[in-house]
C-alpha positions as CSV (number, residue, x, y, z in Angstrom):
1,M,15.1,41.8,-66.2
2,F,18.3,40.9,-68.0
3,L,19.8,44.3,-67.4
4,V,18.9,44.1,-63.7
5,A,20.4,40.6,-63.4
6,F,23.5,41.8,-65.2
7,K,24.0,44.7,-62.8
8,L,23.3,42.6,-59.8
9,I,26.1,40.2,-60.8
10,L,28.7,42.8,-62.0
11,A,28.2,45.6,-59.4
12,P,29.1,43.5,-56.3
13,L,32.2,42.2,-58.1
14,L,33.3,45.7,-59.0
15,I,32.9,47.0,-55.5
16,A,34.8,44.0,-54.2
17,G,37.6,44.6,-56.7
18,A,37.8,48.4,-55.9
19,T,37.9,47.6,-52.1
20,L,40.7,45.1,-52.5
21,V,42.6,47.6,-54.7
22,G,42.1,50.3,-52.0
23,R,43.5,48.0,-49.3
24,R,46.6,47.5,-51.4
25,W,47.3,50.9,-53.0
26,G,45.1,53.4,-51.2
27,H,41.7,55.0,-51.3
28,G,42.5,57.3,-54.2
29,V,43.3,54.4,-56.5
30,S,40.3,52.5,-55.3
31,G,38.0,55.4,-56.3
32,W,39.9,55.7,-59.7
33,V,39.1,52.0,-60.4
34,A,35.5,52.4,-59.4
35,A,35.0,55.3,-61.8
36,L,35.7,53.0,-64.9
37,P,32.5,52.4,-66.9
38,L,32.5,48.7,-66.0
39,T,28.7,48.6,-65.6
40,S,27.5,51.5,-67.7
41,G,29.6,50.5,-70.6
42,P,28.2,46.9,-71.0
43,V,24.7,48.3,-70.4
44,S,25.2,50.7,-73.2
45,I,26.2,47.9,-75.5
46,I,23.0,46.0,-74.5
47,F,21.0,49.2,-75.3
48,A,22.6,49.3,-78.8
49,L,21.9,45.7,-79.5
50,Q,18.3,45.6,-78.1
51,Y,16.9,49.0,-78.9
52,G,19.1,50.3,-81.7
53,T,22.1,52.6,-82.1
54,A,20.0,55.8,-82.0
55,F,18.7,54.9,-78.6
56,A,22.2,54.1,-77.4
57,A,23.5,57.4,-78.7
58,Q,20.8,59.4,-76.9
59,A,21.3,57.4,-73.7
60,A,25.0,58.2,-73.8
61,V,24.2,61.9,-73.7
62,G,22.0,61.4,-70.6
63,T,24.7,59.3,-68.9
64,L,27.3,62.0,-69.7
65,A,25.1,64.7,-68.1
66,G,24.6,62.6,-65.0
67,L,28.3,63.0,-64.2
68,A,27.6,66.6,-63.2
69,S,25.2,65.3,-60.6
70,V,27.9,62.8,-59.5
71,S,30.3,65.8,-59.1
72,A,27.7,67.6,-56.9
73,F,27.5,64.4,-54.8
74,C,31.2,64.3,-54.3
75,L,31.6,68.0,-53.5
76,V,28.8,68.1,-50.9
77,Y,30.1,64.9,-49.2
78,C,33.7,66.3,-49.0
79,I,32.6,69.7,-47.7
80,L,30.6,68.1,-44.9
81,A,33.0,65.2,-44.2
82,R,35.4,67.2,-42.0
83,R,32.6,68.1,-39.5
84,A,29.8,65.7,-39.9
85,H,29.0,62.0,-39.4
86,W,29.1,59.9,-42.6
87,A,25.3,59.4,-42.5
88,I,24.7,63.1,-42.7
89,C,27.3,63.5,-45.4
90,V,25.8,60.8,-47.7
91,T,22.2,62.0,-47.0
92,F,22.9,65.6,-48.1
93,A,25.1,64.4,-51.0
94,V,22.3,62.3,-52.4
95,I,19.8,65.2,-52.0
96,F,22.1,67.4,-54.0
97,F,22.6,64.7,-56.6
98,C,18.8,64.6,-57.1
99,I,18.5,68.4,-57.2
100,V,21.1,68.7,-60.0
101,T,19.5,65.8,-61.8
102,A,16.2,67.5,-61.8
103,I,17.7,70.8,-63.1
104,L,19.5,69.0,-65.9
105,N,16.3,67.1,-66.9
106,S,14.6,70.5,-67.6
107,F,17.1,71.0,-70.5
108,S,17.3,69.4,-73.9
109,L,20.8,67.9,-73.9
110,T,23.2,67.5,-76.8
111,L,26.4,65.6,-77.0
112,I,29.3,68.0,-77.4
113,P,28.0,70.8,-75.1
114,T,27.2,68.2,-72.5
115,Y,30.7,66.7,-72.7
116,L,32.5,70.0,-72.5
117,G,30.3,71.1,-69.6
118,V,31.0,67.9,-67.7
119,L,34.7,68.3,-68.1
120,A,34.5,71.9,-66.8
121,V,32.4,70.7,-63.8
122,L,34.8,67.8,-63.0
123,S,37.8,70.2,-63.1
124,L,36.1,72.8,-60.9
125,T,35.0,70.2,-58.4
126,L,38.5,68.8,-58.1
127,R,39.8,72.3,-57.5
128,L,37.3,72.9,-54.8
129,I,38.0,69.6,-53.0
130,P,41.4,69.7,-51.1
131,N,43.9,67.0,-52.0
132,Q,44.1,65.8,-48.4
133,K,47.2,63.8,-47.6
134,T,46.6,60.9,-45.2
135,K,49.0,58.3,-44.0
136,F,48.0,54.9,-45.5
137,E,48.4,52.1,-43.0
138,P,46.9,48.6,-43.5
139,V,44.3,47.7,-40.8
140,A,42.6,44.5,-39.9
141,H,39.1,44.2,-41.5
142,S,36.1,42.3,-40.2
143,K,35.3,39.2,-42.2
144,W,31.9,40.9,-42.9
145,D,33.4,44.0,-44.4
146,L,33.7,42.9,-48.0
147,P,30.3,41.0,-48.0
148,G,28.7,44.0,-46.4
149,R,29.9,46.3,-49.2
150,M,28.8,43.9,-51.9
151,L,25.3,43.5,-50.3
152,T,25.0,47.3,-50.1
153,A,25.8,47.5,-53.8
154,V,23.0,45.0,-54.6
155,V,20.5,47.0,-52.5
156,F,21.5,50.3,-54.2
157,I,21.1,48.7,-57.7
158,L,17.6,47.4,-56.9
159,V,16.4,50.7,-55.4
160,I,17.7,52.8,-58.3
161,T,16.5,50.3,-61.0
162,F,12.9,50.3,-59.7
163,A,12.9,54.0,-59.1
164,A,13.9,54.7,-62.7
165,Q,11.1,52.8,-64.2
166,G,8.6,55.0,-66.0
167,L,10.7,58.2,-65.7
168,G,11.4,58.5,-69.5
169,P,14.6,58.1,-71.5
170,Q,16.4,61.3,-70.5
171,L,15.7,61.2,-66.8
172,S,16.5,57.5,-66.7
173,G,19.8,58.2,-68.4
174,L,20.5,60.9,-65.9
175,I,19.9,58.6,-63.0
176,T,22.1,55.8,-64.5
177,P,25.4,57.1,-63.1
178,F,24.0,57.4,-59.6
179,P,27.1,57.3,-57.4
180,I,26.6,53.8,-56.0
181,F,30.3,53.0,-55.8
182,A,31.2,56.5,-54.7
183,A,28.7,56.3,-51.8
184,I,29.9,52.8,-50.7
185,L,33.6,53.6,-50.9
186,A,33.3,57.0,-49.2
187,V,31.0,55.8,-46.4
188,F,33.1,52.7,-45.5
189,A,36.4,54.7,-45.8
190,H,34.9,57.5,-43.6
191,A,33.6,55.1,-41.0
192,Q,36.8,53.0,-40.8
193,R,39.6,55.6,-41.5
194,G,38.1,59.0,-41.1
195,S,37.2,61.9,-43.4
196,G,40.6,62.1,-45.1
197,A,40.2,58.6,-46.5
198,A,36.7,59.4,-47.8
199,I,37.9,62.5,-49.5
200,Q,40.7,60.6,-51.2
201,S,38.2,58.0,-52.5
202,L,36.0,60.7,-54.0
203,R,38.9,62.6,-55.5
204,G,39.9,59.3,-57.1
205,I,36.5,58.8,-58.5
206,L,36.3,62.3,-59.9
207,T,39.7,61.9,-61.6
208,G,38.6,58.6,-63.2
209,L,35.4,60.2,-64.5
210,Y,37.3,62.0,-67.3
211,A,37.8,58.6,-68.9
212,F,34.2,57.6,-68.2
213,A,33.0,60.8,-69.9
214,T,35.2,60.3,-72.9
215,F,34.0,56.7,-73.3
216,F,30.4,58.0,-73.7
217,L,31.5,60.8,-75.9
218,V,32.9,58.3,-78.4
219,V,29.8,56.1,-78.1
220,G,27.4,59.1,-78.6
221,A,29.3,60.4,-81.6
222,L,30.1,57.1,-83.4
223,V,27.6,54.4,-82.5
224,T,25.3,55.5,-85.3
225,V,28.1,55.8,-87.8
226,L,30.4,52.8,-87.2
227,S,29.5,49.3,-86.4
228,I,28.7,48.5,-82.8
229,P,31.8,46.4,-82.2
230,A,34.1,49.1,-83.8
231,T,32.5,51.9,-81.7
232,Y,32.8,50.2,-78.4
233,I,36.3,48.9,-79.0
234,L,37.4,52.4,-79.9
235,A,35.7,53.8,-76.9
236,V,37.4,51.3,-74.6
237,L,40.8,52.1,-76.1
238,V,40.4,55.8,-75.8
239,A,39.1,55.6,-72.2
240,L,41.9,53.2,-71.1
241,A,44.5,55.5,-72.6
242,L,43.1,58.5,-70.7
243,N,42.6,56.6,-67.5
244,L,46.3,55.4,-67.5
245,F,47.3,59.1,-67.9
246,T,45.1,60.2,-64.9
247,L,46.4,57.4,-62.7
248,R,49.5,59.4,-61.8
249,F,47.3,62.1,-60.2
250,V,45.8,59.7,-57.7
251,R,48.7,57.4,-56.7
């Protein structure tokens, strides 16, 4: 229950922050911010403290592999976005996320091959999604826009949390990076500003996932070797350095 409560508090705050960033600097930067492991990272720390470092290391591999499913979600949404309503886009994107997750769950996953595979998938997905240029113009937002996004994040968290119960450690880890923030940012951008804004948001998220993946690479490799504080401090520093480098590709 503590993990659920933690996510229910942090997730709405994160989606609110990403939304405000998007209004100021554009949808690509908004997606880049949302891709930071601001929920998965603290949850991983809790896993290490409550269940041991071996559990946290294995969970990190599952979370890493789940980024391939997130890439599938983003790719399918962007392919459909030019021609279809946002509801159709997000529905088929979620279906493909589940298909890829089921395929990955049939394998026994290890850290380094999973990390390298995820980097290859992220790079290929970004190449397949056009870097669509859209003119960014501030628009008036309803007073219910931000609360609506935050409430949507809470609903997503509850559904995914209860769905993951009893699925086993690997499948639960694969579901952990379910693209809650990607779906919310893409759908709201699509509905309010069109398909180009949605595509920019998802490209920003994909770009930010390089740092996300590297964070869990460090955790998976070192959490059983170093102390828990040293592992996560190092993972944060490495992820921030990489994320600052990738920022120039989404601004």
